[in-house]
C-alpha positions, 0 to 999 in steps of 0.5 A: 475498486482501484484506488492509487497511492505513493510511498515516497520511501519505497526504494527495493522489492524488499519495501514491497514485499513487506507493504504486500504482505501487512496487505494480507491482514485486509480480506477486502484487498484483491489484489497489490501491484507495487512498482518500486520504479515510480513508488506507486501502491496499486489497490483492487479492493472491495467497496467497503474497504478501511482504506485508512486503517491500512494508511495506517498499518503501513505508516507503523512501519517507520517514517520511510513508509510516508503514503500519500493518495493518488486515487 
């Protein structure tokens, strides 16, 4: 499955690295692509992926990382 979200506060490669690092805590995620220009995060994941738990983990990084779902 594919989930696309936007995180308007993404502004650099360090942001992308941080998001990818947090995502490694979720074994259901097979791949993470972060586009710093469009502020989009594309997650490829298995069924049963706890999206809300992932969003909480990302948003715990700080106010910059407010997640807005696209699909």
